[in-house]
C-alpha positions in Angstrom: 15.5 22.1 -53.2 12.0 21.7 -54.9 13.7 19.1 -56.7 15.0 17.2 -54.1 11.6 17.4 -52.2 10.4 16.0 -55.3 13.0 13.5 -55.3 11.6 12.3 -52.1 8.2 11.9 -52.7 8.7 10.0 -56.0 11.0 7.5 -53.4 7.8 7.4 -50.9 5.5 6.6 -53.9 7.8 3.9 -54.9 7.6 2.3 -51.6 3.8 2.6 -51.2 3.5 1.2 -54.9 6.2 -2.0 -53.7 3.9 -2.2 -51.0 0.8 -2.7 -52.3 2.8 -4.9 -54.9 3.7 -7.3 -52.1 0.3 -7.2 -50.5 -1.2 -8.2 -54.0 1.3 -11.0 -54.6 0.4 -12.2 -50.5 -3.2 -12.4 -51.5 -2.8 -14.2 -55.1 -0.3 -16.9 -53.4 -3.4 -17.3 -50.7 -5.9 -17.7 -53.1 -3.8 -20.2 -54.9 -3.0 -22.2 -51.8 -6.6 -22.1 -49.9 -9.0 -21.5 -53.1 -7.1 -23.3 -55.8 -7.6 -19.7 -58.0 -4.5 -19.5 -60.3 -3.7 -15.4 -61.1 -2.1 -14.3 -64.0 0.4 -11.5 -65.5 -1.2 -10.4 -68.7 -4.2 -8.7 -69.0 -7.6 -10.6 -69.6 -11.2 -9.5 -69.1 -11.8 -11.1 -65.6 -10.0 -10.0 -62.5 -10.3 -11.8 -58.6 -10.9 -9.4 -56.2 -9.2 -10.5 -52.7 -11.0 -8.8 -49.7 -13.7 -7.7 -51.7 -16.0 -11.0 -50.8 -19.2 -11.5 -48.8 -16.7 -12.9 -46.5 -15.4 -9.8 -45.8 -18.8 -7.9 -45.0 -18.6 -6.6 -48.6 -22.0 -6.3 -50.3 -22.7 -6.9 -53.7 -24.2 -3.4 -53.8 -21.1 -1.6 -52.8 -18.3 -3.7 -54.7 -20.9 -3.4 -58.3 -20.7 0.3 -57.5 -16.8 0.3 -57.1 -16.3 -2.0 -60.4 -18.7 -0.3 -62.4 -17.0 3.2 -62.2 -14.1 2.1 -64.8 -16.0 -0.3 -67.2 -19.3 -2.2 -67.8 -19.2 -5.0 -65.8 -20.6 -8.2 -67.3 -20.3 -11.1 -64.4 -19.6 -10.4 -60.6 -19.5 -13.9 -58.7 -19.5 -13.7 -54.8 -19.2 -17.0 -53.2 -20.9 -17.3 -50.1 -18.9 -17.0 -47.1 -15.8 -16.5 -49.3 -13.1 -13.2 -48.7 -12.9 -12.9 -52.7 -15.2 -11.9 -55.6 -14.8 -12.5 -59.2 -15.4 -10.5 -61.9 -15.8 -10.4 -65.6 -15.7 -7.1 -67.9 -17.4 -6.5 -71.0 -14.0 -5.7 -72.7 -10.2 -5.8 -71.7 -9.8 -2.3 -71.7 -12.4 -1.8 -68.9 -10.5 -5.1 -67.1 -7.1 -3.1 -67.0 -8.7 0.4 -65.6 -10.4 -2.3 -63.1 -7.2 -3.9 -62.1 -5.5 0.0 -61.6 -8.3 -0.2 -58.7 -5.7 -2.1 -56.7 -5.1 -0.7 -53.2 -8.8 0.7 -53.4 -10.5 1.2 -49.9 -14.0 0.3 -49.1 -15.5 1.6 -45.8 -17.4 -1.5 -44.0 -18.4 -0.4 -40.7 -16.3 1.0 -38.7 -13.6 -1.0 -40.7 -11.2 0.0 -43.9 -11.2 -3.3 -46.3 -8.4 -2.8 -48.6 -9.2 -4.4 -52.3 -6.0 -6.5 -54.0 -7.2 -7.3 -57.8 -5.2 -9.7 -59.9 -5.8 -11.2 -63.9 -7.3 -14.3 -63.9 -8.2 -16.1 -67.4 -11.9 -17.0 -67.0 -15.0 -16.6 -64.5 -17.4 -19.3 -64.9 -20.4 -18.9 -62.6 -21.2 -22.5 -62.8 -18.1 -24.0 -61.4 -20.0 -24.5 -58.5 -22.7 -26.3 -59.5 -26.7 -26.2 -59.0 -27.7 -27.6 -55.5 -30.6 -29.2 -55.1 -33.1 -29.0 -51.9 -33.6 -31.6 -49.8 -36.1 -34.1 -51.0 -39.7 -33.2 -49.4 -38.6 -29.6 -48.8 -41.1 -27.3 -50.6 -40.8 -23.3 -50.0 -44.0 -21.2 -50.8 -43.5 -17.6 -51.3 -45.7 -14.8 -50.5 -48.3 -17.7 -48.6 -49.8 -15.0 -46.8 -50.7 -11.1 -47.7 -48.9 -8.3 -45.5 -52.4 -7.5 -44.3 -52.5 -11.3 -42.9 -49.0 -11.1 -41.7 -50.0 -7.9 -39.6 -53.0 -9.6 -37.9 -50.8 -12.6 -37.1 -48.0 -10.5 -35.8 -50.7 -8.5 -33.8 -52.4 -11.2 -32.3 -48.7 -12.5 -30.6 -48.8 -10.9 -27.3 -45.0 -11.3 -25.9 -46.5 -9.0 -22.8 -49.1 -11.2 -21.5 -48.1 -14.3 -19.2 -50.7 -16.2 -18.6 -49.5 -19.5 -18.3 -53.2 -21.3 -18.1 -53.3 -20.5 -21.3 -49.9 -20.4 -23.2 -46.2 -21.4 -21.9 -43.5 -18.2 -22.9 -39.9 -18.8 -22.4 -36.7 -16.4 -23.2 -34.0 -18.9 -24.6 -30.3 -17.9 -25.6 -31.2 -17.0 -28.9 -34.5 -16.2 -29.0 -37.8 -15.8 -27.3 -40.5 -18.5 -27.5 -44.5 -19.0 -26.6 -46.2 -22.8 -27.4 -49.9 -22.7 -28.1 -51.5 -26.4 -27.7 -48.8 -28.4 -26.4 -45.8 -27.2 -24.8 -42.4 -28.5 -26.3 -39.8 -28.9 -23.4 -36.6 -28.2 -24.3 -35.1 -30.7 -21.5 -36.2 -33.7 -23.5 -37.0 -32.2 -26.5 -40.7 -33.7 -26.3 -44.2 -32.6 -25.5 -45.9 -34.1 -22.5 -49.0 -35.4 -24.7 -51.6 -36.0 -21.5 -51.2 -32.4 -20.5 -52.6 -30.0 -23.6 -52.5 -26.2 -23.0 -56.0 -25.0 -22.5 -57.3 -22.8 -25.8 -55.9 -24.9 -28.6 -54.2 -22.7 -31.2 -55.2 -19.0 -31.8 -58.3 -18.3 -34.0 -56.0 -16.2 -36.0 -54.3 -18.9 -37.6 -57.4 -20.9 -38.5 -57.5 -19.3 -41.8 -53.7 -20.0 -42.7 -54.2 -23.9 -41.8 -57.5 -24.4 -43.9 -55.4 -22.9 -46.4 -52.6 -25.2 -45.5 -55.1 -27.9 -46.6 -56.7 -26.5 -49.5 -53.7 -26.7 -51.1 -52.6 -30.1 -50.2 -49.7 -29.2 -48.5 -50.8 -30.8 -45.4 -54.0 -33.4 -44.7 -54.4 -32.8 -41.3 -54.9 -30.0 -38.8 -51.9 -29.2 -36.6 -52.6 -29.0 -32.8 -49.3 -27.6 -31.9 -47.9 -24.2 -32.6 -44.1 -22.9 -31.3 -43.4 -19.4 -32.0 -40.3 -18.5 -32.2 -39.1 -14.5 -32.6 -35.7 -13.5 -33.7 -33.9 -10.6 -33.2 -31.0 -9.6 -35.7 -27.8 -11.9 -34.4 -30.2 -14.6 -32.8 -30.6 -17.8 -34.5 -31.2 -21.8 -33.3 -28.9 -24.8 -33.5 -29.0 -27.1 -36.0 -31.5 -29.8 -34.8 -34.3 -32.9 -36.2 -37.8 -32.2 -34.5 -38.1 -35.4 -32.3 -39.3 -38.1 -34.2 -41.7 -39.8 -31.4 -43.1 -36.2 -30.6 -44.9 -34.9 -33.7 -46.3 -36.2 -37.3 -44.0 -36.2 -40.6 -45.2 -32.8 -41.6 -44.1 -29.5 -40.2 -45.0 -26.0 -41.7 -43.1 -23.3 -40.6 -44.4 -19.5 -41.5 -41.9 -16.7 -41.7 -43.1 -13.5 -40.7 -41.5 -9.8 -40.2 -38.2 -10.4 -41.8 -36.5 -13.0 -43.9 -33.7 -15.2 -43.2 -31.4 -18.0 -44.3 -31.9 -21.9 -42.8 -29.1 -24.2 -43.2 -30.0 -27.6 -43.8 -27.2 -30.6 -43.5 -27.1 -34.0 -44.1 -25.8 -36.6 -41.8 -23.2 -37.4 -44.7 -21.8 -34.1 -44.7 -24.0 -32.4 -47.7 -25.5 -28.7 -46.5 -27.6 -26.5 -48.4 -28.5 -22.8 -47.3 -32.0 -22.3 -48.0 -33.7 -18.2 -47.9 -36.9 -18.2 -46.1 -38.1 -14.7 -47.7 -40.8 -12.9 -45.6 -44.7 -14.3 -45.4 -43.1 -17.4 -47.2 -44.3 -20.9 -46.0 -41.6 -23.8 -45.5 -43.2 -27.3 -45.7 -40.8 -30.0 -44.3 -41.9 -33.7 -45.1 -40.3 -37.1 -45.5 -36.3 -37.2 -45.6 -36.3 -33.0 -45.2 -37.9 -33.6 -41.8 -36.7 -36.7 -40.5 -32.9 -36.8 -41.4 -31.6 -33.5 -42.2 -31.1 -31.2 -39.6 -32.0 -27.5 -40.0 -30.9 -24.3 -38.3 -30.3 -20.6 -38.0 -26.7 -19.4 -37.6 -26.9 -16.5 -34.9 -25.5 -13.7 -37.0 -26.8 -10.0 -38.3 -26.1 -10.4 -41.9 -27.3 -13.1 -44.3 -25.7 -14.0 -48.0 -28.9 -14.0 -49.8 -29.6 -13.6 -53.7 -29.6 -10.0 -55.1 -32.8 -8.6 -56.3 -33.2 -7.6 -59.4 -34.2 -3.7 -60.1 -36.0 -4.9 -62.7 -37.9 -7.5 -61.3 -38.4 -6.7 -57.2 -39.8 -10.2 -56.7 -37.4 -12.1 -58.1 -36.1 -13.1 -54.9 -35.2 -17.3 -55.0 -34.0 -20.0 -52.3 -31.6 -21.0 -54.7 -28.3 -19.8 -52.9 -26.3 -21.9 -55.7 -26.4 -18.9 -58.5 -23.2 -16.9 -57.0 -23.3 -14.1 -59.9 -26.5 -13.2 -58.2 -25.3 -13.0 -54.1 -25.3 -10.2 -51.7 -25.4 -9.8 -48.1 -28.7 -8.5 -46.2 -29.1 -7.3 -42.7 -31.4 -9.3 -40.7 -34.6 -7.7 -38.8 -36.7 -9.0 -36.3 -38.3 -12.5 -37.6 -41.3 -14.1 -36.2 -41.6 -17.5 -37.3 -45.0 -20.1 -36.7 -44.1 -23.5 -37.1 -47.1 -25.9 -37.0 -46.9 -29.3 -36.2 -49.3 -32.7 -35.6 -48.6 -34.4 -32.0 -47.7 -38.0 -33.0 -49.7 -40.7 -30.5 -48.1 -43.9 -31.9 -44.2 -44.6 -32.0 -42.5 -43.6 -35.2 -42.1 -46.0 -37.8 -40.2 -43.7 -40.4 -37.5 -45.1 -42.9 -34.7 -43.3 -41.5 -34.1 -45.4 -38.0 -30.0 -44.1 -37.7 -32.1 -41.1 -37.1 -35.5 -42.0 -35.0 -35.5 -42.1 -31.4 -38.3 -44.5 -31.4 -36.3 -46.8 -33.2 -33.4 -46.7 -31.4 -32.4 -48.9 -28.3 -33.3 -47.6 -25.1 -30.7 -45.3 -23.9 -30.0 -44.6 -20.0 -32.1 -41.2 -19.2 -30.1 -38.4 -19.7 -29.0 -36.2 -16.7 -31.4 -33.3 -16.2 -30.7 -29.8 -16.6 -30.3 -27.2 -14.3 -33.8 -25.3 -13.5 -34.5 -22.0 -15.0 -38.0 -21.9 -13.9 -40.4 -22.6 -11.4 -42.4 -25.2 -13.5 -38.8 -26.7 -14.4 -37.7 -27.0 -10.3 -41.1 -28.6 -9.3 -40.2 -31.4 -11.4 -36.8 -31.7 -10.4 -37.8 -32.1 -7.3 -40.8 -34.4 -7.8 -38.7 -36.5 -9.6 -35.0 -36.6 -7.7 -36.2 -35.5 -4.5 -39.4 -36.4 -3.4 -40.0 -39.6 -5.7 -36.5 -41.0 -4.3 -36.4 -40.4 -0.7 -40.3 -42.5 -1.1 -38.2 -45.4 -2.7 -35.2 -45.2 -0.5 -36.6 -44.7 2.7 -36.2 -47.8 4.9 -32.8 -48.4 3.7 -31.9 -44.7 3.7 -33.1 -44.6 7.4 -31.3 -47.9 8.3 -28.1 -46.1 7.6 -28.8 -43.3 9.7 -27.4 -44.3 13.0 -24.5 -42.1 14.1 -25.2 -38.5 15.6 -22.7 -36.0 14.7 -20.5 -34.9 18.2 -20.7 -31.1 17.6 -24.7 -31.4 16.5 -25.5 -33.2 19.9 -23.3 -30.4 21.8 -25.6 -27.8 19.9 -28.6 -29.8 21.1 -27.4 -30.5 24.8 -26.9 -26.7 24.7 -30.3 -26.3 25.1 -33.0 -24.6 27.6 -35.4 -27.1 29.0 -38.7 -27.4 27.2 -37.4 -26.2 23.9 -39.6 -27.4 20.8 -36.7 -29.2 18.5 -37.4 -29.1 14.5 -35.1 -31.8 12.5 -35.4 -30.3 9.4 -34.1 -32.8 6.7 -34.5 -36.4 5.2 -33.0 -38.3 7.6 -34.7 -40.3 10.8 -35.0 -38.1 13.2 -31.5 -39.8 15.4 -31.1 -36.1 16.9 -34.7 -35.6 18.2 -33.7 -38.3 21.0 -30.5 -36.8 22.3 -31.5 -34.2 25.0 -34.4 -35.8 26.7 -35.3 -32.2 27.8 -36.5 -31.1 24.8 -40.0 -31.6 23.4 -39.6 -32.8 20.4 -41.7 -32.0 17.1 -40.3 -32.9 13.2 -42.6 -31.8 10.3 -41.8 -34.4 7.6 -43.5 -32.1 4.9 -40.3 -30.7 3.3 -42.1 -29.2 0.3 -46.2 -27.8 0.4 -46.3 -26.0 3.8 -43.9 -24.4 6.1 -44.2 -23.5 9.7 -40.9 -23.2 11.3 -40.8 -21.2 14.8 -38.0 -19.3 16.4 -38.4 -17.3 19.6 -36.5 -14.2 19.9 -33.0 -15.1 21.0 -33.3 -18.6 20.0 -30.8 -20.5 17.5 -30.6 -22.4 14.5 -27.8 -24.5 13.5 -27.6 -25.3 10.0 -25.4 -27.5 8.4 -24.9 -28.1 4.8 -22.4 -30.5 2.3 -19.4 -28.8 1.3 -17.7 -28.5 -2.0 -14.3 -28.4 0.1 -14.5 -32.0 1.1 -10.8 -31.5 1.6 -10.0 -28.7 4.0 -6.9 -27.5 6.2 -5.2 -30.6 4.8 -7.8 -33.0 6.3 -10.1 -35.3 4.2 -13.4 -36.1 5.3 -14.6 -39.2 5.7 -16.8 -39.2 2.7 -13.6 -39.4 0.9 -12.1 -42.2 3.2 -10.8 -45.1 0.9 -12.3 -48.3 2.0 -12.2 -52.3 1.6 -15.3 -53.0 0.4 -16.1 -50.0 -1.8 -17.4 -51.3 -5.2 -19.8 -50.1 -7.8 -22.9 -51.6 -5.3 -21.1 -50.6 -2.0 -21.0 -46.8 -0.9 -24.5 -45.9 -1.2 -23.1 -41.9 -0.9 -24.3 -41.5 2.5 -22.6 -43.8 4.9 -19.3 -43.9 6.7 -18.2 -47.8 6.4 -16.6 -47.3 9.5 -19.6 -46.4 11.3 -19.9 -43.0 11.7 -22.5 -41.6 9.4 -21.5 -38.7 6.7 -24.3 -36.8 8.2 -24.3 -34.1 5.6 -25.7 -37.0 3.1 -28.9 -36.8 5.8 -29.6 -33.3 4.4 -33.1 -32.9 3.1 -32.8 -31.9 -0.8 -35.4 -29.2 -0.8 -35.6 -28.0 -4.7 -37.5 -24.8 -3.3 -33.7 -24.1 -3.1 -33.7 -23.5 -6.8 -34.5 -20.0 -6.6 -33.0 -17.1 -8.4 -31.3 -14.9 -6.1 -29.1 -11.5 -6.9 -26.4 -13.7 -7.9 -28.9 -16.2 -9.7 -27.8 -19.1 -7.6 -29.4 -22.0 -7.0 -29.4 -22.5 -3.0 -30.1 -26.0 -2.1 -30.1 -25.9 2.0 -32.3 -27.8 4.0 -34.7 -25.6 6.2 -35.7 -22.8 4.0 -34.1 -19.1 4.1 -36.0 -16.2 2.5 -34.4 -13.1 1.8 -35.6 -9.6 0.7 -35.3 -11.0 -3.2 -37.8 -14.2 -2.8 -34.9 -16.4 -2.7 -35.9 -20.0 -1.2 -33.0 -21.1 0.1 -32.7 -25.0 1.3 -31.3 -25.2 4.7 -30.4 -28.6 6.5 -30.2 -28.0 10.0 -31.8 -28.1 13.2 -34.0 -25.2 14.9 -35.2 -24.2 18.2 -37.9 -22.5 19.8 -38.8 -21.5 23.7 -41.9 -19.8 23.1 -43.8 -21.3 20.0 -44.0 -18.3 18.2 -45.4 -18.5 14.8 -42.8 -17.0 12.8 -41.0 -18.5 9.7 -37.9 -20.8 10.3 -37.1 -20.5 6.5 -36.2 -17.3 6.8 -35.8 -17.1 10.7 -36.5 -13.8 10.4 -39.0 -12.9 7.6 -38.2 -10.2 5.5 -41.9 -7.5 5.6 -41.7 -7.7 1.9 -42.2 -11.5 1.7 -45.6 -13.1 2.1 -45.4 -17.0 3.5 -44.0 -18.9 0.9 -44.5 -22.6 0.2 -41.4 -24.6 0.8 -41.6 -25.8 -2.8 -42.2 -22.3 -4.1 -39.5 -21.4 -6.2 -38.8 -17.5 -6.1 -40.2 -16.7 -9.5 -40.0 -13.5 -11.6 -42.7 -10.8 -11.5 -43.4 -11.8 -15.1 -43.6 -15.6 -14.8 -41.2 -15.8 -17.6 -39.0 -18.7 -18.1 -35.7 -18.0 -18.7 -33.4 -21.1 -20.1 -30.7 -21.5 -22.1 -31.1 -23.0 -26.0 -28.2 -25.6 -24.6 -28.8 -25.3 -20.4 -26.2 -27.2 -18.5 -27.1 -30.2 -17.6 -26.7 -31.9 -14.0 -23.7 -34.1 -13.7 -23.9 -37.1 -12.1 -21.5 -37.5 -8.8 -18.9 -40.6 -8.5 -19.4 -41.7 -5.0 -16.4 -40.9 -2.4 -14.8 -38.5 -4.5 -14.4 -34.6 -4.7 -17.0 -32.6 -6.0 -16.8 -31.4 -9.7 -19.5 -28.8 -9.5 -22.1 -27.6 -7.1 -25.2 -28.7 -8.7 -25.3 -32.8 -9.2 -27.2 -36.0 -8.9 -25.8 -38.4 -6.0 -26.4 -42.2 -6.8 -28.1 -44.1 -4.1 -27.7 -48.0 -4.7 -30.9 -49.5 -3.1 -30.5 -52.3 -0.6 -32.5 -55.5 -0.8 -34.0 -54.5 -4.2 -37.9 -53.8 -2.5 -39.7 -50.6 -2.2 -37.4 -48.5 -0.2 -35.1 -51.2 0.9 -38.2 -52.5 3.3 -38.2 -56.0 3.0 -34.7 -56.3 3.9 -35.3 -55.9 7.7 -33.8 -53.2 10.0 -31.5 -55.1 11.8 -27.7 -54.4 11.0 -28.6 -51.7 8.8 -25.4 -49.8 9.5 -23.7 -51.5 6.6 -23.5 -49.8 3.2 -22.4 -52.7 1.5 -23.7 -56.4 0.7 -21.8 -59.3 1.2 -20.7 -60.6 -2.4 -23.3 -62.8 -3.5 -22.8 -66.7 -4.8 -23.2 -67.4 -8.3 -26.3 -69.4 -7.4 -27.9 -66.5 -5.5 -27.0 -63.8 -8.3 -29.8 -61.2 -7.5 -30.7 -58.8 -10.0 -28.7 -55.3 -10.0 -29.8 -53.1 -7.3 -31.6 -50.0 -8.2 -29.9 -46.9 -8.4 -31.8 -43.6 -7.8 -30.2 -40.4 -8.5 -30.9 -37.4 -5.6 -30.3 -33.7 -6.7 -27.7 -31.8 -4.3 -26.4 -28.3 -3.9 -23.0 -28.5 -2.5 -21.6 -24.9 -1.0 -18.4 -23.5 -1.5 -16.5 -21.6 1.5 -18.2 -18.8 2.7 -21.4 -19.2 0.6 -23.5 -20.4 3.6 -22.3 -17.2 5.5 -23.1 -14.8 2.4 -26.6 -16.8 2.5 -27.2 -15.9 5.9 -26.2 -12.5 6.0 -28.8 -11.5 3.6 -31.2 -12.6 6.3 -32.8 -9.4 8.6 -32.8 -10.0 12.1 -30.2 -13.0 13.0 -26.4 -12.9 13.5 -24.1 -15.4 13.1 -22.8 -16.7 16.2 -20.0 -19.2 14.8 -19.4 -21.1 11.5 -17.0 -23.9 10.9 -16.3 -27.0 8.7 -16.7 -30.0 10.0 -16.2 -33.5 8.1 -17.2 -32.5 4.3 -19.6 -29.8 5.9 -20.1 -25.8 6.3 -21.5 -25.4 9.7 -23.2 -21.8 10.7 -25.2 -21.3 13.9 -27.2 -18.3 13.7 -29.1 -16.5 16.8 -32.3 -14.5 16.2 -31.9 -10.9 17.2 -35.2 -9.4 16.5 -38.8 -9.3 17.7 -40.3 -10.3 14.2 
C-alpha cells in the first residue's frame, strides 16, 4: 500500500515536471519569435530568465537575490520594458544550479510570477548599444541642495487660490500653478499682454541667478509653470509652442525622480532619468524638434545605485546591465521659460507654428472654469451676435403658433420679457401685454415673475426627429448649399425658432451632474447651477424676483448672468486633453450636445446691415454671376447646448417654488410651461 502511494506521488511529480518543461519550451519559442533570442540545450555559463524582466514588474534587486542564492553572478542584463532578463554566472557549475531554479515563483505585489530559465550561448550587455541624449539637452545633477529644495517646495502653496497673483489648475494627470504669465492649455500659448501680478516667486531668484552664473542661460526667465505629479501621473508628449517661448527651457525636479521620454519625429526615442534636485536644460534641437513627456505609471525603469557609490545615479538608460525598477513618489517640477516677443525663426520649420501657413482656428474646448466660460461666451456668443445682428434679425420673421397661443393666454397688464437673441417678434403678439425686453443677456439679471405667474421655456432639442416626425430644421431644400442655410431659417417660410435661443454661456456651470446647461433665461438651483433658458416669462405684479431661478434659492445670492457657478476653491478643473467643441453641419442631426453652429453672414458687411431689410426672409443668396463674384461670405460660429429628452424637465424639477404645468416636443424643441407656486 505504501509502495503504491509512493508510485502515485512519483507519477504526480512527473506530470508537474512535464508541465514545467512544456512551459519552459513555450517560453523559449516566444523569446525566439519575438526577441530573436536562441536557447541551447547544452549547459553554458549564461541563462535567459523568461518572466523575470522589468516588463513583468520584477526588480533587479529581487531577481539578483534569487539568482545569487546558487552562485556568483557576473552579468545581469535587464532590458527596459522587456519580460525577460539575461544572466551570466562566473562558472558553469553555478549556471547549472541557476538552471535548476526553473519554475521558481516570485511574489510581485498581489501576483505570483513563475520564472522559466534556459541556457543561451553568451550575454553581451553592449548588444543594445549606447544611446546619445538629444542634441542641446543637458542634465545637471544636484543643482540645488536639500535645504534649497525644502524652501522651494514650502513656497508653493497649493492651498491658496488667489487668482490675482497666480493661476492654479487641476489637470487630468497633475496639478499646475502658473506665475508671471498663464499658460493656456486651450491654445497652448500665453497671453503676452496679460502678465500675472507679482512676477516669479522671490525664492526662485537665487536659483535663476545661479543658472545665469553657470551659463545655463543668458536671460532671466519671466514665466514659471509648477507641475506636481503624484505616483501614476504624467504629461503627454509635446513640444513647447515655439511662438510662445524663447529657445531655452529650464526644468528643476524636486521631491522625487522620474523618467522623461524624448522622441524624434523620425521615431528615435531616448528615456532620460531626471534625478531629484536635478536641472534639465533644453535648447536647440531638443527644445524645438523632440517631443518630451512623462508616461503615467507607478514604477520607472532606472539605473540601479551601486551600494559602493550611492551617488552614481546616471541618466543613461542604455546600460541594461544596471537597470532596476523605482517606485515613483510625489514630484514637483519648476519649469522656467522666457516669453517670446517676436515670431520664431528657428531652424526647424516643420515643427514651428510661426513658420507654418496659417491654419484654420481650432474649435474651442468645452469650458471647465469660469474664466474659460467667459472667454467662450465673449468670443462665440456676444461677438458673433454683434457681427450678425442685422442679418440674423432679418430672418426672425415667423412666430411659432404654440408660443403665440401661450402669449394670447396672458392676462392684460402682464409684463413680457422675451429673453433671447431674436428680434422681439413676440412682443407684439398680444396688444394687451405691456412689453419690456432686456437685451443684456450677460452682466445683469432682473427677471420678474409674480406668484402664480407662468413662464414658457423652450430649448433646442437633440432629437430633431421625434415620434417619426422630422423637424423643419432637417428638411431638404432645393437651395441648400454651402452658403445657404445660415442654420436658423426654415426656407419654406417658417423660422426654426429654436435658433432664436439666446446662447448664454452662463449656462456653462458645474451642477450636480457636471452638465453644461445652455438655456436662455437663467435658472439657478441650490447648487449654483446657472442655466441658460430660451424663453418668455411673464409677471403681473412687477415683483423684484429673479426669473433666472423662477424661484431663487435662499442660499443663492443674486448672480450675474455671465456668472458661472464656481467651486469655492476657485480651482480650475480641466482635463489634460479636454474635449473640443465640434462644428455642426447645418440641417443635419446633432452628434453632440455641446457644439458650434455656423452662420454664413449675408451681405458681407458688419452684421449684414448693408443688405437692407427688405426681403430678408430668405436664407440663401442667388448664385452670383462670374462678373459679380463677391468675396466668400464670412462664417461665424455660435455656441449651443442642445437638450436631450427629459433634461429640461430634470432641470426644472430642481428649482424650488415652481411646478411644471406642461412639457412637450415642438419642431425640434423641448418646451416646458412653468407656474410659480411660492411667494418668494
